[in-house]
Structure formats: C-alpha cells, structure tokens
C-alpha positions, 0 to 999 in steps of 0.5 A: 675232810676229818681232823682225826681218824675215826676212833674206836668205840671205847671210853679211852679212844673216844675220850682221847678223840674228844681231847683233840677235836672238842677239848671243851667237852671233856668235863661233860664227857667225863660226867656222862661216863661216870653217870653211865657207869653208876647207872650200869652198876645200879641197874645191873645192865650195860645198856647205859654204857652202850647208850653213852658210847653211842652218843659220844661216838656220834658227837665225836663224829660230828666234831671230827668234821669242822664243816659239819660241826659248824652247821650242827652248832649253828643250828643248835644256837639258832634254835635257842634264839628262835622267836617262834616254835616253828623256827626252833623246830626247823633249826632243831630238825637240822641239828637232829638230822646231822646227829642221826647221820653221825650215828651211822658212822659205825656202819662205816659210812662217812657223814656229808660235810 
C-alpha cells in the first residue's frame, strides 16, 4: 500500500511528494535540483536534469511504500555497519535491487512491498 499516489515526474510534483513521504530529504532534494540545473547550464545539456528527475522519482517511489522504505533503509544501515566486505556487498545488493525495482515505476509497474 502506498502513502500517496505516484507523482508526476516533474520537479514540483516530486518535491511536493518528498515533503509528504520523506520531509527530512527536502534539503538534499533541493541541493540535487540546484546542482542538476547548474550542470545543465554549464554543459548545455538537459542530461543532468533528466538524471536528477529519474533518481528522485525512484527515491520517492521507495518512500511511498513504508514496507519497502524500511527494507531499503535497513539494508543501507546494515551495509554501513558490516564488518566484512562480503557482508557489506550483501546488504548493498539488497538496497540496489530495491532501487532498481523502484526505477521501473515509470513503466507503470508497482514495486513489491
């Protein structure tokens, strides 16, 4: 079950969704947007903006689903606490799999809680 409907893939819609599902991430969201816009101007390309939108759409997709968000954050936390490289890789693989699954949201498929 999701906390909110899936937002449009636009800066304003993603920021509004972030404010609801992960308000603590708003400063990082704003920094990422500012950095993407600055890079787009510097390089004369919209690729940085598209990358920022894709990344934040995936993060918001994770946060929309509390069970998925718990698994994702737990895996990241355990990777930081790991005492061996193998253990860290195992936890990072879990977080990466959840992130990759969230990226598919634009295809209309729901992520598994």
